[in-house]
Chimera marker file (.cmm) of the C-alpha trace (Angstrom):
<marker_set name="trace">
<marker id="1" x="23.474" y="-10.179" z="6.919" r="1" g="1" b="0" radius="0.5"/>
<marker id="2" x="25.844" y="-8.799" z="4.237" r="1" g="1" b="0" radius="0.5"/>
<marker id="3" x="24.482" y="-7.128" z="0.959" r="1" g="1" b="0" radius="0.5"/>
<marker id="4" x="25.234" y="-10.218" z="-1.090" r="1" g="1" b="0" radius="0.5"/>
<marker id="5" x="23.304" y="-12.516" z="1.311" r="1" g="1" b="0" radius="0.5"/>
<marker id="6" x="20.436" y="-10.166" z="1.615" r="1" g="1" b="0" radius="0.5"/>
<marker id="7" x="20.128" y="-9.990" z="-2.053" r="1" g="1" b="0" radius="0.5"/>
<marker id="8" x="20.136" y="-13.802" z="-2.475" r="1" g="1" b="0" radius="0.5"/>
<marker id="9" x="17.589" y="-14.068" z="0.332" r="1" g="1" b="0" radius="0.5"/>
<marker id="10" x="15.350" y="-11.534" z="-1.351" r="1" g="1" b="0" radius="0.5"/>
<marker id="11" x="15.643" y="-13.358" z="-4.798" r="1" g="1" b="0" radius="0.5"/>
<marker id="12" x="14.427" y="-16.613" z="-3.186" r="1" g="1" b="0" radius="0.5"/>
<marker id="13" x="11.599" y="-14.881" z="-1.394" r="1" g="1" b="0" radius="0.5"/>
<marker id="14" x="10.531" y="-13.177" z="-4.659" r="1" g="1" b="0" radius="0.5"/>
<marker id="15" x="10.579" y="-16.602" z="-6.420" r="1" g="1" b="0" radius="0.5"/>
<marker id="16" x="8.251" y="-18.053" z="-3.790" r="1" g="1" b="0" radius="0.5"/>
<marker id="17" x="5.832" y="-15.187" z="-4.089" r="1" g="1" b="0" radius="0.5"/>
<marker id="18" x="6.009" y="-15.231" z="-7.869" r="1" g="1" b="0" radius="0.5"/>
<marker id="19" x="5.033" y="-18.890" z="-8.085" r="1" g="1" b="0" radius="0.5"/>
<marker id="20" x="2.001" y="-18.191" z="-5.876" r="1" g="1" b="0" radius="0.5"/>
<marker id="21" x="1.105" y="-15.242" z="-8.031" r="1" g="1" b="0" radius="0.5"/>
<marker id="22" x="1.346" y="-17.208" z="-11.241" r="1" g="1" b="0" radius="0.5"/>
<marker id="23" x="-0.772" y="-19.997" z="-9.791" r="1" g="1" b="0" radius="0.5"/>
<marker id="24" x="-3.544" y="-17.670" z="-8.559" r="1" g="1" b="0" radius="0.5"/>
<marker id="25" x="-3.593" y="-15.893" z="-11.992" r="1" g="1" b="0" radius="0.5"/>
<marker id="26" x="-3.815" y="-19.477" z="-13.669" r="1" g="1" b="0" radius="0.5"/>
<marker id="27" x="-0.476" y="-18.578" z="-15.496" r="1" g="1" b="0" radius="0.5"/>
<marker id="28" x="0.816" y="-22.177" z="-14.958" r="1" g="1" b="0" radius="0.5"/>
<marker id="29" x="3.388" y="-22.101" z="-17.743" r="1" g="1" b="0" radius="0.5"/>
<marker id="30" x="5.082" y="-19.085" z="-16.133" r="1" g="1" b="0" radius="0.5"/>
<marker id="31" x="5.739" y="-21.265" z="-13.055" r="1" g="1" b="0" radius="0.5"/>
<marker id="32" x="7.918" y="-23.493" z="-15.148" r="1" g="1" b="0" radius="0.5"/>
<marker id="33" x="10.502" y="-20.822" z="-15.670" r="1" g="1" b="0" radius="0.5"/>
<marker id="34" x="11.274" y="-21.007" z="-11.890" r="1" g="1" b="0" radius="0.5"/>
<marker id="35" x="11.787" y="-24.730" z="-11.818" r="1" g="1" b="0" radius="0.5"/>
<marker id="36" x="14.654" y="-26.988" z="-12.515" r="1" g="1" b="0" radius="0.5"/>
<marker id="37" x="14.259" y="-29.525" z="-15.170" r="1" g="1" b="0" radius="0.5"/>
<marker id="38" x="13.827" y="-32.470" z="-12.621" r="1" g="1" b="0" radius="0.5"/>
<marker id="39" x="11.900" y="-30.593" z="-10.015" r="1" g="1" b="0" radius="0.5"/>
<marker id="40" x="10.010" y="-32.801" z="-7.723" r="1" g="1" b="0" radius="0.5"/>
<marker id="41" x="6.960" y="-32.437" z="-5.482" r="1" g="1" b="0" radius="0.5"/>
<marker id="42" x="6.707" y="-34.726" z="-2.462" r="1" g="1" b="0" radius="0.5"/>
<marker id="43" x="3.074" y="-34.551" z="-1.211" r="1" g="1" b="0" radius="0.5"/>
<marker id="44" x="2.326" y="-34.212" z="2.427" r="1" g="1" b="0" radius="0.5"/>
<marker id="45" x="3.062" y="-37.552" z="3.983" r="1" g="1" b="0" radius="0.5"/>
<marker id="46" x="5.784" y="-38.178" z="1.356" r="1" g="1" b="0" radius="0.5"/>
<marker id="47" x="3.548" y="-40.407" z="-0.821" r="1" g="1" b="0" radius="0.5"/>
<marker id="48" x="4.045" y="-40.726" z="-4.508" r="1" g="1" b="0" radius="0.5"/>
<marker id="49" x="6.140" y="-38.122" z="-6.044" r="1" g="1" b="0" radius="0.5"/>
<marker id="50" x="5.479" y="-35.740" z="-8.978" r="1" g="1" b="0" radius="0.5"/>
<marker id="51" x="8.674" y="-35.563" z="-11.014" r="1" g="1" b="0" radius="0.5"/>
<marker id="52" x="9.779" y="-33.220" z="-13.701" r="1" g="1" b="0" radius="0.5"/>
<marker id="53" x="8.939" y="-29.659" z="-14.724" r="1" g="1" b="0" radius="0.5"/>
<marker id="54" x="6.001" y="-30.474" z="-16.803" r="1" g="1" b="0" radius="0.5"/>
<marker id="55" x="4.479" y="-32.676" z="-14.263" r="1" g="1" b="0" radius="0.5"/>
<marker id="56" x="5.142" y="-30.092" z="-11.516" r="1" g="1" b="0" radius="0.5"/>
<marker id="57" x="3.304" y="-27.422" z="-13.527" r="1" g="1" b="0" radius="0.5"/>
<marker id="58" x="0.495" y="-29.768" z="-14.436" r="1" g="1" b="0" radius="0.5"/>
<marker id="59" x="-0.017" y="-30.389" z="-10.704" r="1" g="1" b="0" radius="0.5"/>
<marker id="60" x="-1.281" y="-26.723" z="-10.447" r="1" g="1" b="0" radius="0.5"/>
<marker id="61" x="-3.695" y="-27.242" z="-13.287" r="1" g="1" b="0" radius="0.5"/>
<marker id="62" x="-4.999" y="-30.470" z="-11.830" r="1" g="1" b="0" radius="0.5"/>
<marker id="63" x="-5.621" y="-28.807" z="-8.492" r="1" g="1" b="0" radius="0.5"/>
<marker id="64" x="-7.505" y="-25.907" z="-10.123" r="1" g="1" b="0" radius="0.5"/>
<marker id="65" x="-9.652" y="-28.380" z="-12.174" r="1" g="1" b="0" radius="0.5"/>
<marker id="66" x="-10.592" y="-30.380" z="-9.003" r="1" g="1" b="0" radius="0.5"/>
<marker id="67" x="-10.998" y="-27.503" z="-6.575" r="1" g="1" b="0" radius="0.5"/>
<marker id="68" x="-12.171" y="-24.003" z="-6.216" r="1" g="1" b="0" radius="0.5"/>
<marker id="69" x="-9.911" y="-21.806" z="-4.023" r="1" g="1" b="0" radius="0.5"/>
<marker id="70" x="-11.969" y="-19.525" z="-1.921" r="1" g="1" b="0" radius="0.5"/>
<marker id="71" x="-9.245" y="-17.938" z="-0.018" r="1" g="1" b="0" radius="0.5"/>
<marker id="72" x="-5.414" y="-17.993" z="-0.036" r="1" g="1" b="0" radius="0.5"/>
<marker id="73" x="-2.810" y="-16.103" z="1.872" r="1" g="1" b="0" radius="0.5"/>
<marker id="74" x="0.929" y="-16.764" z="2.228" r="1" g="1" b="0" radius="0.5"/>
<marker id="75" x="3.317" y="-15.227" z="4.777" r="1" g="1" b="0" radius="0.5"/>
<marker id="76" x="6.894" y="-14.099" z="4.043" r="1" g="1" b="0" radius="0.5"/>
<marker id="77" x="9.180" y="-17.122" z="3.471" r="1" g="1" b="0" radius="0.5"/>
<marker id="78" x="12.002" y="-17.760" z="5.923" r="1" g="1" b="0" radius="0.5"/>
<marker id="79" x="15.216" y="-18.606" z="3.839" r="1" g="1" b="0" radius="0.5"/>
<marker id="80" x="18.270" y="-20.413" z="4.646" r="1" g="1" b="0" radius="0.5"/>
<marker id="81" x="21.003" y="-20.504" z="2.159" r="1" g="1" b="0" radius="0.5"/>
<marker id="82" x="24.176" y="-22.658" z="2.209" r="1" g="1" b="0" radius="0.5"/>
<marker id="83" x="26.393" y="-22.344" z="-0.865" r="1" g="1" b="0" radius="0.5"/>
<marker id="84" x="24.188" y="-23.054" z="-3.931" r="1" g="1" b="0" radius="0.5"/>
<marker id="85" x="21.285" y="-24.473" z="-1.966" r="1" g="1" b="0" radius="0.5"/>
<marker id="86" x="18.466" y="-22.615" z="-0.456" r="1" g="1" b="0" radius="0.5"/>
<marker id="87" x="15.501" y="-23.744" z="1.648" r="1" g="1" b="0" radius="0.5"/>
<marker id="88" x="12.405" y="-21.501" z="1.848" r="1" g="1" b="0" radius="0.5"/>
<marker id="89" x="9.599" y="-22.117" z="4.261" r="1" g="1" b="0" radius="0.5"/>
<marker id="90" x="6.459" y="-20.051" z="3.753" r="1" g="1" b="0" radius="0.5"/>
<marker id="91" x="3.423" y="-20.214" z="5.963" r="1" g="1" b="0" radius="0.5"/>
<marker id="92" x="0.075" y="-20.391" z="4.156" r="1" g="1" b="0" radius="0.5"/>
<marker id="93" x="-3.692" y="-20.521" z="4.820" r="1" g="1" b="0" radius="0.5"/>
<marker id="94" x="-6.114" y="-21.749" z="2.306" r="1" g="1" b="0" radius="0.5"/>
<marker id="95" x="-9.870" y="-22.379" z="2.037" r="1" g="1" b="0" radius="0.5"/>
<marker id="96" x="-11.008" y="-24.346" z="-0.924" r="1" g="1" b="0" radius="0.5"/>
<marker id="97" x="-14.139" y="-26.315" z="-2.099" r="1" g="1" b="0" radius="0.5"/>
<marker id="98" x="-13.874" y="-29.838" z="-3.728" r="1" g="1" b="0" radius="0.5"/>
<marker id="99" x="-16.710" y="-32.143" z="-4.340" r="1" g="1" b="0" radius="0.5"/>
<marker id="100" x="-19.222" y="-29.894" z="-2.507" r="1" g="1" b="0" radius="0.5"/>
<marker id="101" x="-17.247" y="-29.762" z="0.761" r="1" g="1" b="0" radius="0.5"/>
<marker id="102" x="-15.290" y="-26.695" z="1.999" r="1" g="1" b="0" radius="0.5"/>
<marker id="103" x="-11.920" y="-27.277" z="3.458" r="1" g="1" b="0" radius="0.5"/>
<marker id="104" x="-9.641" y="-24.928" z="5.431" r="1" g="1" b="0" radius="0.5"/>
<marker id="105" x="-5.872" y="-25.698" z="5.972" r="1" g="1" b="0" radius="0.5"/>
<marker id="106" x="-3.008" y="-23.942" z="7.501" r="1" g="1" b="0" radius="0.5"/>
<marker id="107" x="0.526" y="-24.999" z="7.038" r="1" g="1" b="0" radius="0.5"/>
<marker id="108" x="3.903" y="-24.359" z="5.445" r="1" g="1" b="0" radius="0.5"/>
<marker id="109" x="5.158" y="-24.714" z="1.976" r="1" g="1" b="0" radius="0.5"/>
<marker id="110" x="8.721" y="-25.964" z="1.883" r="1" g="1" b="0" radius="0.5"/>
<marker id="111" x="10.853" y="-25.301" z="-1.267" r="1" g="1" b="0" radius="0.5"/>
<marker id="112" x="14.384" y="-26.358" z="-1.939" r="1" g="1" b="0" radius="0.5"/>
<marker id="113" x="16.262" y="-24.189" z="-4.494" r="1" g="1" b="0" radius="0.5"/>
<marker id="114" x="19.433" y="-24.831" z="-6.311" r="1" g="1" b="0" radius="0.5"/>
<marker id="115" x="21.593" y="-22.180" z="-7.924" r="1" g="1" b="0" radius="0.5"/>
<marker id="116" x="23.086" y="-22.895" z="-11.282" r="1" g="1" b="0" radius="0.5"/>
<marker id="117" x="24.558" y="-20.430" z="-13.794" r="1" g="1" b="0" radius="0.5"/>
<marker id="118" x="23.565" y="-17.656" z="-11.237" r="1" g="1" b="0" radius="0.5"/>
<marker id="119" x="19.814" y="-18.554" z="-11.247" r="1" g="1" b="0" radius="0.5"/>
<marker id="120" x="17.766" y="-19.989" z="-8.473" r="1" g="1" b="0" radius="0.5"/>
<marker id="121" x="15.436" y="-22.784" z="-9.487" r="1" g="1" b="0" radius="0.5"/>
<marker id="122" x="13.056" y="-24.932" z="-7.413" r="1" g="1" b="0" radius="0.5"/>
<marker id="123" x="14.312" y="-28.484" z="-7.262" r="1" g="1" b="0" radius="0.5"/>
<marker id="124" x="11.958" y="-29.957" z="-4.569" r="1" g="1" b="0" radius="0.5"/>
<marker id="125" x="8.760" y="-28.933" z="-2.721" r="1" g="1" b="0" radius="0.5"/>
<marker id="126" x="6.447" y="-30.384" z="-0.043" r="1" g="1" b="0" radius="0.5"/>
<marker id="127" x="3.684" y="-28.994" z="2.045" r="1" g="1" b="0" radius="0.5"/>
<marker id="128" x="2.818" y="-29.675" z="5.606" r="1" g="1" b="0" radius="0.5"/>
<marker id="129" x="-0.450" y="-28.665" z="6.830" r="1" g="1" b="0" radius="0.5"/>
<marker id="130" x="-3.280" y="-29.154" z="9.328" r="1" g="1" b="0" radius="0.5"/>
<marker id="131" x="-6.943" y="-29.150" z="8.360" r="1" g="1" b="0" radius="0.5"/>
<marker id="132" x="-9.772" y="-27.425" z="10.259" r="1" g="1" b="0" radius="0.5"/>
<marker id="133" x="-12.263" y="-29.957" z="9.109" r="1" g="1" b="0" radius="0.5"/>
<marker id="134" x="-14.872" y="-29.781" z="6.319" r="1" g="1" b="0" radius="0.5"/>
<marker id="135" x="-18.361" y="-28.515" z="5.899" r="1" g="1" b="0" radius="0.5"/>
<marker id="136" x="-20.507" y="-30.388" z="3.554" r="1" g="1" b="0" radius="0.5"/>
<marker id="137" x="-21.913" y="-27.965" z="0.871" r="1" g="1" b="0" radius="0.5"/>
<link id1="1" id2="2" r="1" g="1" b="0" radius="0.2"/>
<link id1="2" id2="3" r="1" g="1" b="0" radius="0.2"/>
<link id1="3" id2="4" r="1" g="1" b="0" radius="0.2"/>
<link id1="4" id2="5" r="1" g="1" b="0" radius="0.2"/>
<link id1="5" id2="6" r="1" g="1" b="0" radius="0.2"/>
<link id1="6" id2="7" r="1" g="1" b="0" radius="0.2"/>
<link id1="7" id2="8" r="1" g="1" b="0" radius="0.2"/>
<link id1="8" id2="9" r="1" g="1" b="0" radius="0.2"/>
<link id1="9" id2="10" r="1" g="1" b="0" radius="0.2"/>
<link id1="10" id2="11" r="1" g="1" b="0" radius="0.2"/>
<link id1="11" id2="12" r="1" g="1" b="0" radius="0.2"/>
<link id1="12" id2="13" r="1" g="1" b="0" radius="0.2"/>
<link id1="13" id2="14" r="1" g="1" b="0" radius="0.2"/>
<link id1="14" id2="15" r="1" g="1" b="0" radius="0.2"/>
<link id1="15" id2="16" r="1" g="1" b="0" radius="0.2"/>
<link id1="16" id2="17" r="1" g="1" b="0" radius="0.2"/>
<link id1="17" id2="18" r="1" g="1" b="0" radius="0.2"/>
<link id1="18" id2="19" r="1" g="1" b="0" radius="0.2"/>
<link id1="19" id2="20" r="1" g="1" b="0" radius="0.2"/>
<link id1="20" id2="21" r="1" g="1" b="0" radius="0.2"/>
<link id1="21" id2="22" r="1" g="1" b="0" radius="0.2"/>
<link id1="22" id2="23" r="1" g="1" b="0" radius="0.2"/>
<link id1="23" id2="24" r="1" g="1" b="0" radius="0.2"/>
<link id1="24" id2="25" r="1" g="1" b="0" radius="0.2"/>
<link id1="25" id2="26" r="1" g="1" b="0" radius="0.2"/>
<link id1="26" id2="27" r="1" g="1" b="0" radius="0.2"/>
<link id1="27" id2="28" r="1" g="1" b="0" radius="0.2"/>
<link id1="28" id2="29" r="1" g="1" b="0" radius="0.2"/>
<link id1="29" id2="30" r="1" g="1" b="0" radius="0.2"/>
<link id1="30" id2="31" r="1" g="1" b="0" radius="0.2"/>
<link id1="31" id2="32" r="1" g="1" b="0" radius="0.2"/>
<link id1="32" id2="33" r="1" g="1" b="0" radius="0.2"/>
<link id1="33" id2="34" r="1" g="1" b="0" radius="0.2"/>
<link id1="34" id2="35" r="1" g="1" b="0" radius="0.2"/>
<link id1="35" id2="36" r="1" g="1" b="0" radius="0.2"/>
<link id1="36" id2="37" r="1" g="1" b="0" radius="0.2"/>
<link id1="37" id2="38" r="1" g="1" b="0" radius="0.2"/>
<link id1="38" id2="39" r="1" g="1" b="0" radius="0.2"/>
<link id1="39" id2="40" r="1" g="1" b="0" radius="0.2"/>
<link id1="40" id2="41" r="1" g="1" b="0" radius="0.2"/>
<link id1="41" id2="42" r="1" g="1" b="0" radius="0.2"/>
<link id1="42" id2="43" r="1" g="1" b="0" radius="0.2"/>
<link id1="43" id2="44" r="1" g="1" b="0" radius="0.2"/>
<link id1="44" id2="45" r="1" g="1" b="0" radius="0.2"/>
<link id1="45" id2="46" r="1" g="1" b="0" radius="0.2"/>
<link id1="46" id2="47" r="1" g="1" b="0" radius="0.2"/>
<link id1="47" id2="48" r="1" g="1" b="0" radius="0.2"/>
<link id1="48" id2="49" r="1" g="1" b="0" radius="0.2"/>
<link id1="49" id2="50" r="1" g="1" b="0" radius="0.2"/>
<link id1="50" id2="51" r="1" g="1" b="0" radius="0.2"/>
<link id1="51" id2="52" r="1" g="1" b="0" radius="0.2"/>
<link id1="52" id2="53" r="1" g="1" b="0" radius="0.2"/>
<link id1="53" id2="54" r="1" g="1" b="0" radius="0.2"/>
<link id1="54" id2="55" r="1" g="1" b="0" radius="0.2"/>
<link id1="55" id2="56" r="1" g="1" b="0" radius="0.2"/>
<link id1="56" id2="57" r="1" g="1" b="0" radius="0.2"/>
<link id1="57" id2="58" r="1" g="1" b="0" radius="0.2"/>
<link id1="58" id2="59" r="1" g="1" b="0" radius="0.2"/>
<link id1="59" id2="60" r="1" g="1" b="0" radius="0.2"/>
<link id1="60" id2="61" r="1" g="1" b="0" radius="0.2"/>
<link id1="61" id2="62" r="1" g="1" b="0" radius="0.2"/>
<link id1="62" id2="63" r="1" g="1" b="0" radius="0.2"/>
<link id1="63" id2="64" r="1" g="1" b="0" radius="0.2"/>
<link id1="64" id2="65" r="1" g="1" b="0" radius="0.2"/>
<link id1="65" id2="66" r="1" g="1" b="0" radius="0.2"/>
<link id1="66" id2="67" r="1" g="1" b="0" radius="0.2"/>
<link id1="67" id2="68" r="1" g="1" b="0" radius="0.2"/>
<link id1="68" id2="69" r="1" g="1" b="0" radius="0.2"/>
<link id1="69" id2="70" r="1" g="1" b="0" radius="0.2"/>
<link id1="70" id2="71" r="1" g="1" b="0" radius="0.2"/>
<link id1="71" id2="72" r="1" g="1" b="0" radius="0.2"/>
<link id1="72" id2="73" r="1" g="1" b="0" radius="0.2"/>
<link id1="73" id2="74" r="1" g="1" b="0" radius="0.2"/>
<link id1="74" id2="75" r="1" g="1" b="0" radius="0.2"/>
<link id1="75" id2="76" r="1" g="1" b="0" radius="0.2"/>
<link id1="76" id2="77" r="1" g="1" b="0" radius="0.2"/>
<link id1="77" id2="78" r="1" g="1" b="0" radius="0.2"/>
<link id1="78" id2="79" r="1" g="1" b="0" radius="0.2"/>
<link id1="79" id2="80" r="1" g="1" b="0" radius="0.2"/>
<link id1="80" id2="81" r="1" g="1" b="0" radius="0.2"/>
<link id1="81" id2="82" r="1" g="1" b="0" radius="0.2"/>
<link id1="82" id2="83" r="1" g="1" b="0" radius="0.2"/>
<link id1="83" id2="84" r="1" g="1" b="0" radius="0.2"/>
<link id1="84" id2="85" r="1" g="1" b="0" radius="0.2"/>
<link id1="85" id2="86" r="1" g="1" b="0" radius="0.2"/>
<link id1="86" id2="87" r="1" g="1" b="0" radius="0.2"/>
<link id1="87" id2="88" r="1" g="1" b="0" radius="0.2"/>
<link id1="88" id2="89" r="1" g="1" b="0" radius="0.2"/>
<link id1="89" id2="90" r="1" g="1" b="0" radius="0.2"/>
<link id1="90" id2="91" r="1" g="1" b="0" radius="0.2"/>
<link id1="91" id2="92" r="1" g="1" b="0" radius="0.2"/>
<link id1="92" id2="93" r="1" g="1" b="0" radius="0.2"/>
<link id1="93" id2="94" r="1" g="1" b="0" radius="0.2"/>
<link id1="94" id2="95" r="1" g="1" b="0" radius="0.2"/>
<link id1="95" id2="96" r="1" g="1" b="0" radius="0.2"/>
<link id1="96" id2="97" r="1" g="1" b="0" radius="0.2"/>
<link id1="97" id2="98" r="1" g="1" b="0" radius="0.2"/>
<link id1="98" id2="99" r="1" g="1" b="0" radius="0.2"/>
<link id1="99" id2="100" r="1" g="1" b="0" radius="0.2"/>
<link id1="100" id2="101" r="1" g="1" b="0" radius="0.2"/>
<link id1="101" id2="102" r="1" g="1" b="0" radius="0.2"/>
<link id1="102" id2="103" r="1" g="1" b="0" radius="0.2"/>
<link id1="103" id2="104" r="1" g="1" b="0" radius="0.2"/>
<link id1="104" id2="105" r="1" g="1" b="0" radius="0.2"/>
<link id1="105" id2="106" r="1" g="1" b="0" radius="0.2"/>
<link id1="106" id2="107" r="1" g="1" b="0" radius="0.2"/>
<link id1="107" id2="108" r="1" g="1" b="0" radius="0.2"/>
<link id1="108" id2="109" r="1" g="1" b="0" radius="0.2"/>
<link id1="109" id2="110" r="1" g="1" b="0" radius="0.2"/>
<link id1="110" id2="111" r="1" g="1" b="0" radius="0.2"/>
<link id1="111" id2="112" r="1" g="1" b="0" radius="0.2"/>
<link id1="112" id2="113" r="1" g="1" b="0" radius="0.2"/>
<link id1="113" id2="114" r="1" g="1" b="0" radius="0.2"/>
<link id1="114" id2="115" r="1" g="1" b="0" radius="0.2"/>
<link id1="115" id2="116" r="1" g="1" b="0" radius="0.2"/>
<link id1="116" id2="117" r="1" g="1" b="0" radius="0.2"/>
<link id1="117" id2="118" r="1" g="1" b="0" radius="0.2"/>
<link id1="118" id2="119" r="1" g="1" b="0" radius="0.2"/>
<link id1="119" id2="120" r="1" g="1" b="0" radius="0.2"/>
<link id1="120" id2="121" r="1" g="1" b="0" radius="0.2"/>
<link id1="121" id2="122" r="1" g="1" b="0" radius="0.2"/>
<link id1="122" id2="123" r="1" g="1" b="0" radius="0.2"/>
<link id1="123" id2="124" r="1" g="1" b="0" radius="0.2"/>
<link id1="124" id2="125" r="1" g="1" b="0" radius="0.2"/>
<link id1="125" id2="126" r="1" g="1" b="0" radius="0.2"/>
<link id1="126" id2="127" r="1" g="1" b="0" radius="0.2"/>
<link id1="127" id2="128" r="1" g="1" b="0" radius="0.2"/>
<link id1="128" id2="129" r="1" g="1" b="0" radius="0.2"/>
<link id1="129" id2="130" r="1" g="1" b="0" radius="0.2"/>
<link id1="130" id2="131" r="1" g="1" b="0" radius="0.2"/>
<link id1="131" id2="132" r="1" g="1" b="0" radius="0.2"/>
<link id1="132" id2="133" r="1" g="1" b="0" radius="0.2"/>
<link id1="133" id2="134" r="1" g="1" b="0" radius="0.2"/>
<link id1="134" id2="135" r="1" g="1" b="0" radius="0.2"/>
<link id1="135" id2="136" r="1" g="1" b="0" radius="0.2"/>
<link id1="136" id2="137" r="1" g="1" b="0" radius="0.2"/>
</marker_set>
């Protein structure tokens, strides 16, 4: 990998880590700076979409209002870049409590980035995961 490609790869990896850090610190509005205006979340199973930067950021708030994250870890994202499009796939593990039940999931966060005016911004995201079941609390 040449220096330019390595630098672009590191920029995408850093953006993924920064999004997770802002979420965990409940600095939701700071996530918005890493998103394109029309960023979209396609939930697992590709059900109804969350469209637009504000709604995307609000989805983090909504999750934190509904659930208590007990553990979260994310691995290093694998990044593929073609021109001005990048795909980052980051493994994660999470344990959270919602409505008195504890859930543990392992999966991959998949983010699509677009480069515009030299900046990488998230344009699309989905998560694929498996659950380990739940324990009533």
